[in-house]
MARVEX-138387 format. One line per 10 residues: for each residue z, x negated, y of C-alpha. Coordinates in Angstrom, 2 decimals. Layout:
<sites>
Z/X/Y | ...
</sites>
This chain:
<sites>
91.94/-84.89/82.43 | 95.00/-85.66/83.72 | 95.99/-85.83/86.95 | 98.64/-88.72/88.32 | 100.41/-88.55/91.23 | 102.20/-92.44/92.10 | 106.08/-91.55/92.67 | 105.30/-92.83/96.32 | 103.43/-90.02/96.83 | 105.36/-87.37/95.50
107.99/-88.71/97.80 | 105.79/-88.14/100.42 | 104.82/-84.73/99.49 | 108.73/-83.75/98.99 | 109.66/-84.98/102.55 | 106.56/-83.36/104.11 | 107.57/-80.20/102.50 | 111.01/-80.30/103.59 | 109.52/-81.11/107.26 | 107.13/-78.04/106.85
109.86/-75.70/105.63 | 112.26/-76.52/108.36 | 109.77/-75.94/110.77 | 108.99/-72.69/109.34 | 110.25/-70.98/106.40 | 108.01/-70.70/103.67 | 105.28/-73.19/105.26 | 106.69/-76.06/102.79 | 105.88/-73.91/99.87 | 102.62/-73.40/101.62
102.05/-77.24/101.18 | 102.83/-77.21/97.31 | 100.72/-74.31/96.63 | 97.46/-76.12/98.84 | 98.08/-79.07/96.22 | 98.63/-77.23/93.35 | 95.41/-75.87/93.46 | 93.96/-78.93/94.30 | 95.05/-80.48/91.44 | 93.63/-77.76/89.39
90.48/-78.36/90.77 | 90.81/-81.71/90.41 | 91.60/-81.42/86.38 | 88.59/-78.78/86.46 | 86.00/-80.53/88.16 | 87.38/-84.55/87.73 | 83.61/-85.61/89.24 | 84.22/-83.83/92.47 | 86.43/-86.75/93.38 | 84.68/-89.90/94.34
85.42/-93.34/92.15 | 87.54/-95.95/93.69 | 85.41/-98.82/93.88 | 86.55/-101.36/91.55 | 89.18/-99.31/89.23 | 86.39/-96.86/87.82 | 87.08/-94.51/86.17 | 90.06/-93.46/88.76 | 88.93/-91.48/90.75 | 90.60/-90.70/94.70
91.57/-87.25/96.06 | 91.79/-88.24/100.20 | 94.65/-86.33/101.20 | 92.60/-84.56/104.20 | 91.26/-82.12/101.50 | 94.72/-80.23/101.43 | 94.85/-77.83/104.65 | 97.89/-77.52/105.70 | 98.36/-75.34/109.39 | 101.20/-76.18/111.37
102.72/-73.25/112.97 | 102.23/-72.80/116.39 | 104.56/-73.16/119.24 | 105.05/-68.93/119.03 | 106.21/-69.03/115.43 | 102.82/-68.26/113.89 | 102.78/-69.56/110.03 | 98.76/-69.86/110.86 | 96.91/-71.44/113.70
</sites>
């Protein structure tokens, strides 16, 4: 199964990764790692994502499926 990430989504991921990395070193890398794991799960279990109404057999993975925790005001990497 192939995973398609639209160019606009790639740009958003890159921008978000840079912002997270500026907040806390390593947090941007965590974002990319979480997304890599998500994409691997979707490739392994494609039916776990819901179908996009009117565009079957395209499936969508909600951004909320990715857990990225922001740094606390104390500089902790995980809340």
